[in-house]
C-alpha positions as CSV (number, residue, x, y, z in Angstrom):
1,M,0.1,-0.1,-0.1
2,Q,1.4,3.4,-1.0
3,L,1.3,6.2,1.5
4,P,-0.4,9.5,0.5
5,K,2.2,12.2,-0.5
6,R,0.8,14.6,2.3
7,L,1.3,11.9,5.0
8,I,4.9,11.3,3.7
9,A,5.7,15.0,3.9
10,F,4.2,15.3,7.4
11,L,6.3,12.3,8.6
12,A,9.4,13.8,7.0
13,A,8.8,17.2,8.5
14,S,8.2,15.6,12.0
15,A,11.4,13.7,11.7
16,A,13.4,16.9,11.0
17,I,11.7,19.1,13.7
18,L,11.8,16.7,16.6
19,P,15.5,16.4,17.0
20,A,15.7,20.2,16.9
21,C,13.0,20.4,19.7
22,G,15.1,18.3,22.1
23,P,16.8,21.3,23.8
24,A,13.4,23.1,23.9
25,L,11.7,20.2,25.8
26,A,14.4,20.4,28.4
27,G,13.3,23.5,30.3
28,Y,16.6,24.0,32.0
29,G,16.4,26.8,34.5
30,Q,13.6,28.7,32.8
31,P,10.6,27.9,30.5
32,T,11.4,27.3,26.8
33,P,9.3,27.7,23.7
34,W,7.1,24.6,23.0
35,Q,8.3,23.0,26.3
36,L,6.5,19.8,27.4
37,G,6.3,18.7,30.9
38,L,8.1,20.1,33.9
39,Q,11.3,22.1,33.9
40,Q,14.5,20.0,34.6
41,S,15.2,19.4,38.2
42,A,18.1,21.1,40.0
43,S,17.3,19.9,43.6
44,P,16.4,16.7,45.5
45,V,12.9,17.9,46.2
46,M,12.2,18.6,42.6
47,D,13.6,15.1,41.7
48,E,10.8,13.7,44.0
49,I,8.1,16.0,42.4
50,I,9.0,14.8,38.9
51,W,9.0,11.1,39.9
52,F,5.6,11.5,41.6
53,H,4.2,13.5,38.7
54,D,5.2,10.6,36.3
55,L,3.8,8.0,38.7
56,L,0.4,9.8,38.6
57,L,0.6,10.2,34.9
58,Y,1.0,6.4,34.5
59,L,-1.8,5.7,36.9
60,I,-4.1,8.1,35.2
61,A,-3.3,6.7,31.7
62,A,-4.0,3.2,32.9
63,I,-7.2,4.0,34.5
64,S,-8.3,6.1,31.5
65,A,-7.4,3.1,29.1
66,F,-9.3,0.7,31.3
67,V,-12.5,2.8,31.5
68,L,-12.2,3.3,27.7
69,I,-12.1,-0.5,27.0
70,L,-15.0,-1.0,29.4
71,L,-17.1,1.6,27.5
72,A,-16.2,0.0,24.1
73,I,-17.2,-3.4,25.5
74,V,-20.5,-2.1,26.7
75,A,-21.3,-0.2,23.5
76,V,-20.4,-3.3,21.3
77,K,-21.7,-6.2,23.3
78,F,-24.7,-4.7,25.1
79,N,-26.3,-2.5,22.4
80,A,-29.9,-3.1,21.5
81,R,-29.0,-4.9,18.2
82,A,-26.5,-7.3,19.7
83,N,-28.5,-7.8,23.1
84,P,-32.2,-7.3,22.4
85,V,-33.1,-8.9,25.7
86,P,-31.5,-6.8,28.5
87,S,-29.9,-8.4,31.5
88,R,-31.9,-8.2,34.8
89,T,-28.8,-8.6,36.9
90,T,-29.1,-6.4,40.0
91,H,-26.3,-7.5,42.2
92,N,-22.9,-9.1,41.8
93,T,-20.8,-9.6,45.0
94,L,-17.4,-9.9,43.2
95,I,-17.8,-6.8,41.2
96,E,-18.9,-4.9,44.3
97,V,-15.9,-5.9,46.2
98,V,-13.5,-5.3,43.3
99,W,-14.7,-1.7,42.5
100,T,-14.3,-0.9,46.3
101,V,-11.0,-2.6,47.0
102,V,-9.1,-1.4,43.8
103,P,-9.7,2.3,44.2
104,V,-8.8,2.0,47.9
105,V,-5.4,0.3,46.8
106,I,-4.9,3.0,44.2
107,L,-5.4,5.9,46.6
108,V,-3.1,4.3,49.2
109,A,-0.5,3.9,46.4
110,I,-0.8,7.6,45.8
111,A,-1.0,8.8,49.4
112,V,2.2,7.1,50.6
113,P,4.7,8.8,48.2
114,S,2.6,12.0,48.5
115,F,3.0,12.1,52.4
116,R,6.7,11.3,51.9
117,L,7.1,14.3,49.5
118,L,5.4,16.5,51.8
119,F,7.4,15.5,54.6
120,H,10.5,16.1,52.6
121,Q,9.4,19.5,51.6
122,L,8.3,20.6,55.1
123,N,11.0,18.9,57.2
124,M,13.6,21.8,57.3
125,P,17.3,20.5,57.4
126,K,20.0,22.4,58.9
127,A,20.7,25.4,56.9
128,D,24.0,26.5,55.4
129,V,22.7,29.8,54.2
130,T,19.7,31.8,55.1
131,V,18.0,34.4,52.7
132,K,14.9,36.4,53.5
133,A,12.8,37.2,50.3
134,T,10.3,40.0,50.8
135,G,7.6,40.5,48.2
136,K,6.8,44.1,47.3
137,Q,4.7,45.8,44.8
138,W,6.3,44.9,42.4
139,F,9.8,43.6,43.0
140,W,11.7,41.4,45.5
141,S,14.0,42.3,48.2
142,Y,16.7,39.8,49.4
143,S,18.2,40.0,52.9
144,Y,21.1,37.9,54.0
145,P,20.6,38.1,57.9
146,D,24.0,36.3,58.7
147,S,25.9,38.9,56.6
148,K,23.6,41.8,57.6
149,F,22.8,43.3,54.1
150,E,19.7,43.6,51.9
151,F,19.2,44.6,48.2
152,D,16.3,44.9,45.9
153,S,15.9,43.0,42.6
154,L,13.9,44.6,39.8
155,M,13.0,43.2,36.4
156,L,15.0,44.7,33.5
157,Q,13.4,46.6,30.9
158,D,13.8,45.6,27.2
159,K,16.3,48.4,26.7
160,E,18.4,47.2,29.6
161,R,18.5,43.5,28.8
162,K,21.5,41.8,27.0
163,A,20.8,39.6,24.1
164,D,21.1,36.4,25.9
165,Q,18.9,37.5,28.9
166,P,15.2,36.2,28.8
167,R,12.5,38.8,28.6
168,L,10.3,39.3,31.7
169,L,12.7,37.2,33.7
170,A,16.1,38.9,33.8
171,V,16.7,41.2,36.8
172,D,19.3,43.7,37.8
173,N,20.4,42.0,41.1
174,E,20.2,38.3,41.3
175,M,19.9,36.2,44.5
176,V,23.2,34.2,44.7
177,V,23.6,31.0,46.5
178,P,26.3,28.3,46.8
179,V,25.9,24.9,44.9
180,N,25.1,21.8,47.1
181,K,24.3,23.8,50.2
182,V,21.0,24.0,52.1
183,V,19.4,27.4,51.5
184,H,16.9,28.3,54.1
185,V,14.3,30.8,52.5
186,L,12.1,33.1,54.6
187,T,9.4,34.7,52.8
188,T,7.1,37.6,53.9
189,G,5.1,40.3,52.0
190,A,5.5,44.1,52.6
191,D,2.1,45.2,51.3
192,V,-0.1,42.4,49.8
193,I,0.2,38.6,49.4
194,H,3.0,37.5,47.0
195,A,4.4,34.1,46.3
196,F,8.0,32.9,45.8
197,A,8.3,30.2,43.3
198,V,11.2,28.6,41.5
199,P,10.2,25.6,39.3
200,S,13.5,24.0,39.0
201,F,14.0,23.8,42.8
202,G,10.4,22.6,43.4
203,I,9.7,25.5,45.8
204,K,6.5,27.7,45.8
205,I,5.4,29.5,49.1
206,D,3.3,32.5,49.9
207,A,4.8,35.7,51.1
208,V,2.2,37.0,53.5
209,P,2.4,40.5,55.2
210,G,2.8,40.1,58.9
211,R,3.9,36.5,58.6
212,I,7.1,34.6,58.1
213,N,6.8,31.4,56.0
214,E,9.8,29.1,55.2
215,T,10.9,26.8,52.7
216,W,14.4,25.3,51.5
217,F,16.2,23.9,48.6
218,K,19.6,22.6,47.8
219,A,20.7,23.3,44.2
220,T,22.7,20.5,42.7
221,R,24.2,22.2,39.8
222,E,25.5,25.7,39.1
223,G,23.6,27.9,36.8
224,L,20.9,30.6,36.6
225,Y,17.4,29.7,37.6
226,Y,14.3,31.7,37.1
227,G,10.9,32.0,38.8
228,Q,8.1,34.4,39.2
229,C,5.6,35.7,41.8
230,S,2.8,33.2,41.7
231,E,0.1,35.0,43.7
232,L,-2.0,37.7,41.9
233,C,-0.7,40.8,43.6
234,G,-1.7,43.9,41.5
235,K,-1.3,45.3,38.1
236,D,2.3,44.5,37.7
237,H,2.0,41.0,39.1
238,A,3.5,39.6,35.8
239,F,6.6,41.8,36.1
240,M,8.4,40.8,39.4
241,P,10.5,37.9,38.4
242,I,12.9,35.8,40.6
243,A,16.4,35.0,39.4
244,V,18.6,32.8,41.5
245,R,22.4,32.2,40.5
246,V,24.0,29.2,41.9
247,V,27.7,29.3,42.0
248,S,30.7,27.4,43.6
249,D,31.7,28.0,47.1
250,R,34.8,30.1,46.1
251,E,32.5,32.3,43.8
252,Y,30.0,32.7,46.5
253,A,32.6,33.8,49.0
254,A,33.8,36.4,46.6
255,W,30.3,37.6,45.7
256,L,29.5,37.9,49.4
257,D,32.6,40.1,50.1
258,Q,31.5,42.3,47.2
259,A,28.0,42.4,48.3
260,K,28.8,43.5,51.8
261,K,30.7,46.5,50.5
262,K,28.2,47.3,47.9
263,Y,25.2,47.3,50.2
264,A,27.0,48.2,53.3
265,G,24.6,50.1,55.7
266,N,21.6,48.7,54.0
267,D,19.8,46.5,56.4
268,G,16.4,46.7,54.8
269,T,15.4,50.1,56.1
270,Q,16.5,52.0,52.9
271,P,13.9,51.7,50.0
272,L,16.5,51.3,47.3
273,A,14.1,50.0,44.8
274,L,11.9,53.1,44.9
275,A,14.8,55.2,44.1
276,D,16.0,52.9,41.4
277,A,12.5,52.9,39.8
278,A,12.3,56.7,40.0
279,E,15.7,56.9,38.1
280,R,14.5,54.6,35.4
281,K,11.4,56.6,34.8
């Protein structure tokens, strides 16, 4: 049988496009065009989230296929033409037991890894670095309480970005942390509710005014990772990105020395971002 010319052309185009889409599907550190699935993991917690996501996908696919098969059997075997005299069966003990026990087993299989993941997320290990992230309308302030300095992080405008910096994600001052170290993140809001979220680290937590929430991550590879505020916080909600640069211990120590000098005297009481915003306008 000869394949239609349109089908041959479609298959050839697909074969040519798919290899090129490989990097796009990865989603390393930031969202990528035509991305499928979650961003690549860069922390132990995100590893577990991806594993749990895949487990649920397989379970859902199996259940959907099973239900589809049952519907097909019913439609073919028990339609009026094939079965003119309907069955008068009203009870079947075996079926009753099966459709009660099987869902319970499935729910238990989902609950056990789910509780384990929640425990891993909420059980705070001993911190190597502590960073306080304060959500403001509409930017983030990062405080390093152990080093006693704070700075503001504002999104770069299109005219300020370099060619390799992503639009709506690049910032002027990045949050910097060392690789393979436990980073304790404290979050709060200065005005309304915000949310601190970095997909590659598997963290997402509200920043609520008058309250301190906490989360943690341990970045397992160096690089630049982006996130965004994930709580609707006003007209510029879409323009307060999060940028976390993960560096080696040596680079982190050097950055820390420079940051102490650059932000000397700024312990969070000086509204630097407001002055920066005024200058940009």
